[in-house]
C-alpha positions, -999 to 999 in steps of 0.1 A, spaced: 164 -449 -66 199 -461 -64 224 -455 -92 250 -482 -99 287 -472 -100 307 -483 -130 332 -509 -122 352 -497 -152 355 -464 -134 364 -483 -103 392 -500 -121 405 -466 -132 402 -475 -169 398 -446 -193 362 -455 -199 330 -458 -180 309 -485 -167 292 -464 -129 290 -449 -130 268 -473 -147 234 -467 -139 205 -478 -119 187 -510 -120 155 -509 -100 128 -527 -120 102 -537 -119 91 -509 -95 101 -477 -113 88 -444 -100 56 -431 -114 54 -398 -132 48 -364 -117 11 -357 -108 5 -392 -93 -9 -394 -58 12 -380 -30 22 -406 -5 38 -404 30 50 -432 53 56 -437 89 76 -470 94 88 -488 124 112 -517 114 131 -543 136 158 -561 119 179 -590 134 207 -597 109 220 -628 128 186 -645 125 178 -628 92 145 -617 106 125 -586 99 93 -572 112 77 -539 105 46 -517 109 36 -491 84 12 -463 84 7 -449 48 -12 -417 40 -24 -414 4 -35 -379 -7 -57 -390 -35 -91 -405 -42 -78 -428 -69 -74 -465 -66 -40 -480 -62 -21 -512 -54 -1 -522 -25 30 -544 -32 50 -566 -8 76 -593 -14 61 -628 -10 87 -639 15 68 -618 42 36 -626 59 14 -596 64 -14 -588 90 -48 -575 81 -50 -543 61 -67 -514 79 -79 -481 64 -85 -453 87 -84 -477 117 -110 -501 101 -102 -536 90 -110 -542 53 -117 -573 34 -90 -570 7 -69 -600 3 -37 -600 -16 -30 -621 -46 3 -633 -58 19 -621 -89 55 -635 -94 76 -626 -63 50 -599 -52 18 -601 -33 -6 -573 -44 -36 -556 -26 -59 -538 -50 -71 -508 -30 -103 -492 -45 -109 -455 -48 -116 -437 -15 -114 -405 4 -82 -384 -2 -59 -384 29 -69 -419 40 -44 -438 61 -35 -474 56 -19 -496 83 -2 -529 78 22 -550 97 45 -577 82 74 -601 92 95 -626 75 130 -641 69 155 -625 46 178 -640 22 214 -649 32 244 -630 21 257 -650 -9 294 -658 -10 314 -648 -41 287 -624 -54 299 -599 -81 289 -563 -89 268 -572 -119 249 -597 -98 239 -569 -75 226 -546 -101 191 -561 -104 188 -572 -67 153 -583 -61 158 -599 -27 165 -583 7 197 -598 22 207 -598 59 239 -608 76 258 -596 107 286 -585 84 263 -564 63 225 -563 54 211 -546 22 174 -543 16 169 -525 -18 135 -509 -24 133 -529 -57 129 -560 -34 96 -546 -20 108 -553 15 82 -528 28 46 -523 14 49 -500 -17 21 -479 -29 19 -483 -67 -1 -474 -98 -1 -497 -128 28 -516 -113 50 -485 -107 57 -474 -72 48 -438 -64 71 -412 -51 69 -410 -13 82 -391 17 88 -411 48 98 -412 85 115 -444 96 124 -458 129 151 -486 127 156 -511 156 188 -532 155 209 -552 179 235 -532 198 268 -533 178 250 -528 146 243 -495 128 218 -489 101 207 -461 78 183 -451 51 183 -420 30 174 -388 48 181 -369 81 192 -389 111 170 -373 138 182 -394 167 201 -425 177 199 -442 212 207 -476 228 182 -492 252 179 -527 265 207 -540 242 190 -526 211 200 -495 190 171 -474 177 177 -448 149 151 -424 135 153 -409 100 132 -383 82 131 -379 44 105 -351 36 110 -351 -1 94 -373 -27 116 -405 -29 116 -433 -54 121 -459 -28 137 -468 6 169 -487 6 179 -500 40 216 -507 49 230 -521 82 263 -534 94 289 -534 122 299 -499 114 322 -474 131 308 -440 124 330 -409 117 313 -375 114 320 -340 103 299 -308 98 303 -284 70 283 -254 57 263 -255 25 265 -226 1 232 -212 15 245 -215 51 228 -247 62 247 -273 83 254 -305 64 266 -336 83 291 -357 64 295 -394 78 314 -425 70 298 -458 81 329 -481 77 338 -517 87 368 -517 112 395 -522 86 385 -490 67 384 -466 96 418 -452 88 404 -440 54 375 -421 69 391 -387 71 402 -388 34 367 -397 23 352 -370 43 376 -344 28 367 -355 -7 330 -354 -1 334 -318 13 352 -308 -19 327 -323 -42 298 -306 -24 316 -272 -29 323 -280 -66 287 -289 -75 271 -262 -53 291 -236 -72 282 -252 -105 244 -261 -100 231 -248 -67 229 -256 -30 231 -292 -20 195 -303 -16 198 -324 16 212 -322 52 237 -351 52 258 -374 31 273 -407 41 299 -430 25 289 -466 36 310 -498 32 295 -531 19 308 -566 23 299 -573 -13 314 -554 -44 284 -531 -47 287 -496 -61 254 -478 -55 243 -443 -49 211 -433 -32 199 -399 -19 222 -388 8 245 -417 7 267 -441 -15 272 -478 -8 306 -491 -18 323 -525 -15 351 -528 11 377 -537 -15 365 -508 -38 369 -482 -10 405 -493 -5 414 -484 -42 433 -451 -40 416 -436 -70 380 -441 -59 379 -407 -41 389 -390 -74 364 -408 -97 334 -429 -86 328 -409 -54 322 -376 -71 299 -393 -95 277 -405 -67 278 -372 -49 266 -355 -80 237 -379 -83 221 -361 -54 213 -334 -79 207 -355 -110 187 -387 -103 180 -382 -67 173 -345 -67 156 -343 -101 141 -377 -111 142 -390 -147 111 -399 -164 121 -434 -172 95 -442 -198 109 -414 -220 145 -421 -212 170 -417 -185 191 -385 -189 206 -385 -155 234 -411 -160 247 -392 -192 245 -357 -175 262 -371 -144 289 -388 -165 296 -355 -183 297 -333 -152 316 -358 -130 338 -383 -149 344 -362 -180 349 -330 -160 375 -348 -139 393 -359 -172 392 -322 -185 407 -310 -152 435 -336 -156 444 -322 -191 432 -320 -228 448 -355 -235 428 -372 -208 395 -357 -219 403 -366 -256 411 -402 -245 377 -404 -227 359 -391 -258 378 -416 -280 369 -444 -256 331 -436 -259 334 -435 -296 353 -468 -298 326 -485 -276 298 -471 -297 314 -480 -330 318 -516 -317 280 -520 -313 266 -541 -341 239 -523 -361 213 -549 -351 220 -545 -314 221 -507 -313 193 -487 -298 182 -450 -294 195 -431 -264 158 -423 -256 153 -461 -250 179 -462 -223 165 -465 -187 192 -484 -168 224 -504 -173 221 -541 -175 249 -549 -198 277 -532 -218 256 -519 -247 233 -500 -222 264 -486 -207 279 -474 -239 247 -458 -250 233 -445 -216 265 -431 -203 290 -427 -232 267 -415 -260 247 -393 -237 278 -377 -222 292 -371 -257 259 -355 -267 264 -330 -238 300 -324 -250 286 -314 -285 258 -294 -270 283 -273 -249 304 -269 -281 273 -257 -299 259 -231 -274 290 -223 -255 300 -229 -220 284 -199 -203 250 -207 -217 254 -243 -210 261 -236 -172 232 -211 -170 209 -238 -184 221 -264 -158 213 -239 -130 179 -232 -146 170 -268 -149 179 -275 -113 159 -245 -101 128 -253 -120 128 -292 -117 141 -297 -81 124 -328 -66 103 -332 -97 102 -358 -124 118 -344 -156 124 -356 -191 146 -349 -220 122 -322 -232 126 -304 -199 163 -304 -203 160 -291 -239 137 -262 -228 163 -251 -203 191 -251 -229 169 -233 -254 160 -206 -229 196 -198 -219 212 -202 -254 183 -185 -274 186 -212 -300 161 -238 -313 174 -272 -303 146 -296 -313 166 -311 -342 197 -315 -322 179 -334 -294 157 -353 -318 186 -368 -339 207 -379 -310 179 -392 -289 154 -409 -313 179 -423 -339 200 -454 -331 236 -455 -343 259 -427 -352 267 -404 -380 289 -419 -406 311 -391 -421 336 -395 -447 364 -370 -459 365 -373 -497 389 -348 -509 406 -314 -504 414 -291 -533 435 -259 -531 425 -226 -546 443 -193 -547 435 -183 -512 411 -210 -501 407 -248 -499 376 -268 -510 367 -297 -489 341 -325 -498 324 -345 -471 298 -372 -473 276 -389 -448 251 -418 -448 215 -413 -453 193 -400 -438 216 -372 -431 223 -357 -397 227 -319 -392 262 -318 -376 290 -293 -371 320 -312 -383 355 -301 -370 382 -301 -396 419 -295 -390 435 -277 -419 473 -282 -422 490 -253 -440 525 -242 -448 522 -217 -418 509 -243 -393 474 -258 -383 440 -243 -377 406 -259 -369 374 -250 -388 339 -262 -382 315 -268 -412 277 -275 -410 270 -307 -428 234 -311 -437 232 -333 -468 247 -367 -478 274 -349 -498 285 -313 -494 314 -291 -507 327 -263 -485 350 -234 -496 373 -224 -466 392 -192 -469 428 -191 -460 454 -163 -455 471 -151 -486 504 -164 -474 491 -198 -464 489 -229 -486 468 -259 -475 486 -293 -473 464 -317 -454 429 -319 -440 420 -341 -409 385 -352 -400 374 -344 -364 410 -346 -350 399 -342 -314 369 -368 -315 343 -342 -306 316 -355 -329 293 -385 -324 302 -405 -353 311 -441 -362 349 -442 -364 366 -455 -395 384 -488 -392 418 -473 -389 406 -450 -362 391 -479 -342 416 -506 -335 400 -538 -324 392 -540 -286 377 -567 -264 344 -547 -262 337 -555 -299 337 -592 -291 316 -586 -260 289 -567 -277 284 -588 -309 258 -616 -305 273 -634 -335 305 -641 -315 314 -677 -316 337 -694 -290 367 -715 -298 378 -738 -270 413 -751 -269 419 -774 -240 410 -806 -222 377 -812 -204 388 -793 -172 402 -764 -192 370 -763 -213 348 -759 -183 368 -730 -171 368 -715 -207 330 -716 -208 327 -701 -174 349 -671 -184 331 -668 -218 298 -665 -199 312 -636 -178 328 -619 -208 300 -618 -233 268 -597 -232 248 -626 -246 246 -664 -242 277 -683 -253 271 -693 -290 288 -721 -310 319 -736 -295 344 -760 -309 381 -764 -313 379 -767 -351 362 -734 -358 382 -714 -383 382 -676 -388 354 -666 -410 327 -640 -413 318 -639 -376 338 -626 -346 356 -652 -326 365 -655 -289 394 -679 -288 403 -692 -253 427 -720 -244 459 -734 -231 489 -714 -243 505 -740 -266 473 -750 -282 464 -714 -289 498 -710 -307 491 -742 -328 456 -729 -336 470 -695 -348 497 -711 -370 472 -736 -385 451 -706 -397 480 -685 -408 474 -659 -382 501 -639 -365 517 -651 -333 512 -632 -300 525 -596 -303 555 -585 -282 533 -566 -258 520 -599 -244 543 -627 -257 559 -647 -229 544 -625 -201 522 -634 -170 499 -663 -165 472 -652 -189 474 -630 -221 446 -614 -241 451 -597 -274 428 -587 -304 433 -586 -340 412 -578 -370 410 -599 -402 414 -583 -437 376 -586 -439 372 -563 -408 361 -592 -386 376 -588 -350 391 -617 -330 400 -618 -293 426 -644 -282 431 -655 -246 459 -678 -238 463 -691 -203 490 -711 -186 465 -735 -167 429 -736 -155 439 -717 -123 450 -688 -144 416 -686 -162 398 -688 -129 420 -661 -113 413 -636 -141 377 -645 -147 364 -616 -124 386 -587 -134 391 -595 -171 354 -587 -182 360 -551 -169 387 -543 -193 366 -542 -225 382 -511 -238 416 -527 -241 433 -543 -271 457 -563 -251 461 -574 -215 485 -594 -194 475 -609 -161 496 -624 -133 469 -643 -114 441 -619 -107 462 -588 -113 465 -569 -146 502 -561 -150 499 -547 -185 472 -533 -208 469 -512 -238 451 -502 -270 466 -507 -305 476 -473 -322 449 -454 -341 452 -432 -371 434 -401 -379 413 -398 -411 430 -373 -433 436 -365 -471 463 -345 -488 453 -313 -505 454 -315 -542 469 -285 -560 458 -295 -595 
């Protein structure tokens, strides 16, 4: 299965999208223990004519009945089992045609040929449009056939495709190169056609086929267990000067994760360019948009995330019905690890960004982490990436880094090329930490929302300080970091909060006197931020389904406003009118600059802040009413300014203010936050 790279990471913001995750419904992989399946495929693709034909031999090592699924855009020949034609006709179910194959002898081989015309490459497609791709696309500039499109016949059980090994021969016009996951066995040109043969002997969740007018650069490295690993770039001409730098980066990431987890599980890795703004990771390769690959920071962020997915997601498979752990673990070991390497401030900013996102989710839209399977919108990303990664931060704090790293290696050794769930992860961490962790995993996986912790008071004693904490019911069991400011300096203590209200006595040195107590000063606890800790950001408006739209412009302006609002919000655009006043619901106010100023003045709201006033062609800023309700204001010079910023602006959700000059963000920031603290009473 492919995993989607977060465009927020691509844009080098201090938050995550990727990394986002993978969107491959409706054909998720079946659980471990399902029939073993192996394929021999011969595929001929003509991107110019958008034609595909194929022949498949499928061996099913089970007596159980199953389904065969194929996209309805293809015509299939008669189905044969062990060389004999069978009277099984497909029936249509949505975009799929389905053959119901009854029980039979284990080891039977099915044969099926098919052909058809693929979809055209759509102009102006965006990353989020590609996340749930259900159609195979062909074009001389780049073809992409995701397994989710059922471009080849898939063996499935109860609608879920089964894990399968495969050998594939790909026939293309000369001048095109193509690939799928796995080991490239051979490549030859004959009669104006190029034929490449691939072998993937491991259980795979699907076959994603890519082709284009690529130039290939190749390098050989040694894995930590002595095997030869081939690194390749498949780049369009304009990217060829970047190939060496990308190969260097992949080499370094393989070395990092081999030392941390275990030997790289495959024989190759490829970085492949796409004519569309895709950001996907599959076994042995990553597929990135041409413009994305040009960004200088991608080698330091998104690339490593996708290399790591060869261990988590493509080397150990998530059990999707019980929750996708791989995106959170990959975010922790890639994006967060890189932030930690850059310094404590960068890591703290990333944790704070996760908590701001999570604190901005309305209670009625929140969901448990165990319910996350793949990213389809911002709330999924906040939970499946940010909350999960933050849970691993707390788990490492709880059991210590040595035990955490041993558990990671144990999990890899025991689950390699198997389907694993959150319980399998817990077992590994319990074994290496010698701690019972059921309650820890249960409360963060099965409960929606966050802990809501309040610092009530601090009282000084002769050589100690008493601290009172409260939390919402039902209570979490959490280790709460507290920073104690004293006359001699500062020190951090952790207290175990188990009830809705608890008082703690903390001893101090005889010469010390406590002056102030700060709650979770480094943002290391999964908790809902207090209002003064969480300045308003665009994400709050994006997440809240109650958000109403205020349109301030003529008919042409309003059409562009609605288009931008549809891109910004995670939900259908709600009520919209120029006369809407600030009230009890969040507002997204978009309009022509002078009309926006008049609207603000008419409702006694402050003018644009100095960070954005008079700058650029489009300005966005947020504010919070005294009631706590957030507003986002977007003021544009003209409809062209709205159109230019409509693609990049939605990816800046963690910002409180933005300035765009055309399509380029020339300024951004977050309003200052305050820590939650109380003075220590000496009465």
